[in-house]
C-alpha positions as CSV (number, residue, x, y, z in Angstrom):
1,M,-8.9,-10.1,-13.6
2,A,-10.0,-8.9,-10.1
3,N,-9.7,-5.2,-9.5
4,P,-7.2,-4.6,-6.6
5,D,-9.1,-1.3,-5.8
6,V,-12.3,-3.2,-5.0
7,A,-12.6,-5.6,-2.1
8,A,-15.3,-7.5,-0.1
9,P,-16.7,-5.4,2.8
10,P,-15.0,-5.8,6.2
11,S,-16.8,-7.6,9.0
12,A,-17.6,-4.2,10.5
13,F,-17.3,-0.6,9.4
14,D,-15.9,2.2,11.5
15,L,-19.1,4.2,10.6
16,K,-22.1,3.9,8.3
17,V,-24.1,6.5,6.4
18,E,-26.9,6.3,3.9
19,T,-25.1,8.3,1.1
20,L,-21.3,8.6,0.9
21,I,-20.0,11.1,-1.6
22,I,-16.3,11.1,-2.6
23,G,-15.0,14.4,-3.9
24,A,-16.1,17.9,-2.8
25,G,-15.9,19.8,-6.1
26,A,-19.0,21.3,-7.7
27,C,-20.3,17.9,-8.6
28,G,-19.9,16.4,-5.2
29,M,-21.3,19.4,-3.3
30,I,-24.4,19.7,-5.6
31,A,-25.0,15.9,-5.1
32,A,-24.7,16.4,-1.3
33,L,-27.3,19.2,-1.4
34,A,-29.7,17.1,-3.4
35,A,-29.2,14.0,-1.2
36,H,-29.7,16.1,1.9
37,E,-32.9,17.6,0.4
38,A,-34.1,14.1,-0.2
39,G,-33.8,13.4,3.6
40,Q,-30.7,11.2,3.3
41,D,-27.9,10.9,5.9
42,V,-25.0,12.3,3.9
43,L,-21.2,12.3,4.3
44,L,-19.0,14.3,1.9
45,L,-15.3,13.5,1.7
46,E,-12.5,15.5,0.1
47,A,-8.9,14.5,-0.3
48,D,-7.6,18.1,-0.2
49,P,-7.3,20.3,2.9
50,I,-10.1,22.5,1.5
51,P,-12.6,21.9,-1.4
52,T,-11.1,23.1,-4.7
53,G,-10.7,20.6,-7.4
54,S,-10.8,21.3,-11.2
55,T,-13.9,23.4,-10.6
56,A,-11.8,26.1,-8.8
57,L,-9.4,26.2,-11.8
58,S,-12.2,26.8,-14.2
59,A,-14.5,29.8,-15.0
60,G,-17.3,27.9,-13.1
61,L,-19.7,28.1,-16.0
62,I,-22.5,25.6,-16.4
63,P,-24.2,25.0,-19.7
64,A,-27.9,24.3,-19.5
65,A,-30.8,24.5,-22.1
66,G,-34.2,25.7,-21.1
67,T,-33.5,27.5,-17.9
68,R,-35.7,30.3,-16.5
69,L,-32.7,32.7,-17.0
70,Q,-32.7,31.9,-20.7
71,Q,-36.4,32.3,-20.9
72,D,-36.1,35.7,-19.2
73,A,-33.6,36.7,-21.9
74,G,-36.0,35.7,-24.6
75,I,-33.9,32.6,-25.7
76,S,-35.8,29.6,-26.8
77,D,-33.7,26.5,-26.2
78,S,-34.2,22.8,-25.6
79,S,-32.5,19.8,-24.1
80,D,-32.7,18.0,-27.5
81,G,-30.8,20.9,-29.1
82,F,-28.2,20.9,-26.4
83,A,-27.7,17.1,-26.8
84,T,-27.3,17.5,-30.5
85,D,-24.6,20.2,-30.0
86,I,-22.7,18.0,-27.5
87,Q,-22.7,15.0,-29.8
88,A,-21.7,17.1,-32.8
89,K,-18.7,18.6,-30.9
90,A,-17.7,15.1,-29.6
91,H,-18.0,13.5,-33.0
92,H,-20.8,11.3,-31.6
93,E,-18.4,9.4,-29.4
94,N,-20.5,9.9,-26.2
95,D,-23.2,7.6,-24.9
96,D,-26.6,8.9,-26.2
97,A,-28.5,8.0,-23.1
98,L,-26.0,9.8,-20.8
99,V,-25.9,12.9,-22.9
100,A,-29.7,13.0,-23.1
101,A,-30.0,12.6,-19.3
102,M,-27.5,15.4,-18.6
103,A,-29.1,17.7,-21.1
104,R,-32.5,17.1,-19.7
105,T,-31.6,17.6,-16.0
106,A,-29.1,20.5,-16.3
107,P,-31.7,23.3,-16.5
108,Q,-33.5,21.9,-13.5
109,V,-30.2,22.0,-11.5
110,I,-29.6,25.7,-12.4
111,D,-33.1,26.7,-11.6
112,W,-32.9,24.8,-8.2
113,L,-29.5,26.3,-7.3
114,V,-30.9,29.8,-8.0
115,E,-34.4,29.5,-6.4
116,T,-33.7,27.1,-3.5
117,H,-30.1,27.8,-2.6
118,G,-29.8,31.5,-3.7
119,L,-26.8,31.2,-5.9
120,P,-26.7,34.3,-8.1
121,F,-26.3,32.7,-11.5
122,S,-26.7,34.8,-14.6
123,L,-26.7,34.0,-18.2
124,V,-23.5,34.8,-20.2
125,R,-24.9,37.0,-22.9
126,D,-21.9,38.7,-24.5
127,F,-20.1,35.7,-25.9
128,D,-21.0,32.7,-28.1
129,Y,-19.2,29.6,-26.8
130,P,-17.9,27.3,-29.6
131,G,-20.1,24.4,-30.3
132,H,-23.2,25.9,-28.7
133,S,-26.1,26.9,-31.0
134,Q,-27.6,29.1,-28.2
135,R,-26.3,31.2,-25.4
136,R,-26.7,28.7,-22.5
137,M,-23.6,29.3,-20.2
138,H,-24.6,30.2,-16.7
139,G,-22.1,31.6,-14.1
140,L,-21.8,33.5,-10.9
141,P,-21.0,37.3,-11.0
142,S,-17.2,36.9,-11.1
143,R,-17.3,34.1,-13.7
144,S,-15.0,32.2,-11.4
145,G,-14.9,28.6,-10.4
146,R,-13.5,29.6,-7.0
147,E,-16.6,31.6,-6.4
148,L,-18.8,28.7,-7.3
149,I,-16.9,26.4,-5.0
150,D,-17.1,28.9,-2.1
151,A,-20.9,29.5,-2.7
152,L,-21.6,25.8,-2.7
153,R,-19.5,25.2,0.4
154,A,-21.3,28.0,2.2
155,R,-24.6,26.2,1.5
156,I,-23.1,22.8,2.7
157,E,-22.1,24.5,5.9
158,A,-25.4,26.4,6.4
159,L,-27.3,23.1,6.1
160,D,-24.9,21.3,8.5
161,I,-24.0,18.6,5.9
162,P,-20.9,16.8,7.1
163,L,-17.9,17.6,5.0
164,I,-14.6,16.1,6.0
165,C,-11.4,17.0,4.2
166,N,-7.9,15.3,4.1
167,R,-9.7,12.0,3.4
168,R,-8.6,10.2,0.2
169,A,-10.6,7.1,-0.8
170,T,-8.1,4.3,-1.5
171,R,-10.4,1.3,-2.0
172,L,-14.1,0.6,-2.6
173,Y,-16.0,-2.2,-1.0
174,A,-18.6,-4.2,-2.9
175,A,-20.9,-7.1,-2.1
176,G,-21.3,-8.7,-5.4
177,A,-22.5,-6.0,-7.8
178,T,-23.5,-3.7,-5.0
179,L,-21.1,-1.0,-3.7
180,A,-21.1,-1.1,0.1
181,G,-18.5,1.5,1.2
182,A,-15.0,2.8,0.9
183,R,-11.7,2.8,2.8
184,V,-10.2,6.2,3.2
185,S,-6.7,7.3,4.3
186,L,-6.3,9.8,7.2
187,P,-3.6,12.4,7.5
188,D,-1.7,10.2,10.0
189,Q,-1.6,7.4,7.3
190,S,-4.1,5.3,9.2
191,G,-7.3,4.1,7.5
192,E,-11.0,4.2,8.1
193,D,-13.7,2.0,6.7
194,I,-17.0,3.8,5.9
195,G,-20.1,1.8,4.9
196,C,-23.0,3.2,2.9
197,D,-26.2,2.4,1.3
198,R,-25.3,4.4,-1.8
199,L,-22.0,5.8,-3.0
200,I,-21.4,8.7,-5.4
201,L,-18.0,9.0,-7.0
202,A,-17.5,12.7,-7.8
203,C,-13.7,12.6,-7.9
204,N,-13.2,13.4,-11.5
205,G,-10.7,11.4,-13.6
206,F,-7.0,10.4,-13.2
207,G,-5.3,13.1,-15.3
208,G,-3.1,14.1,-12.3
209,N,-1.7,10.5,-12.1
210,R,0.9,10.4,-14.8
211,A,1.5,6.7,-14.3
212,M,-2.1,5.8,-14.8
213,V,-2.3,8.1,-17.9
214,A,0.7,6.3,-19.4
215,H,-0.7,2.9,-18.7
216,H,-4.3,3.5,-19.9
217,M,-3.7,6.2,-22.5
218,P,-0.1,5.8,-23.8
219,D,-0.8,8.0,-26.8
220,I,-1.1,11.1,-24.6
221,A,1.4,10.0,-21.9
222,D,3.5,13.1,-22.5
223,A,0.6,15.6,-23.1
224,I,0.4,18.8,-21.1
225,W,-1.9,18.3,-18.1
226,F,-4.1,21.3,-17.2
227,G,-6.3,20.3,-14.2
228,H,-6.2,19.6,-10.5
229,D,-3.3,17.3,-9.5
230,G,-5.6,15.7,-6.9
231,N,-7.4,13.9,-9.8
232,R,-5.7,10.6,-9.3
């Protein structure tokens, strides 16, 4: 069955960028910083009036194994150990390759955010988080997701990376198996077609869309939702 949310590209786009990122939470903004560093023409879109997302509702802590902050604290940790902990906690339901890739690159991201972008991460050393065999949680001074969002946004603005809010992606465009862009809705209910060479979806899941939850996961249709309602 064809996906109604994916269509063939229009004959012409309203604008074109190299890298289009949908969602300006921590994931999207970190992706934008990395793409910008790689010399790409980046556009970051956010559905809300200002970047918040589920990140802002959280403690803003990022687990990573093998960071310089861990080494400075005398903690010997590894990506293999991190991956083992993840799979044990998830009852081995996650994809092994994805878990390994995340565990391998997470410490590089923390070190890069500290050394290149000046984010004042520190290691959480007074609490053992369930499921982790080592102390590997990293956070900003207030241990607040709001602080993390604001710090990343400050770097986005300092580097003049385009960030446009009040733009919700409503459809993806694909040429065969290749994503070619997205249609986004504007505050006045009009639409805009944005083409791209690469597209990053950093818009989390659909927990805020109760109809989709009921359709795709009926067993938890009535479950309590704790997350950002923009996750649709």
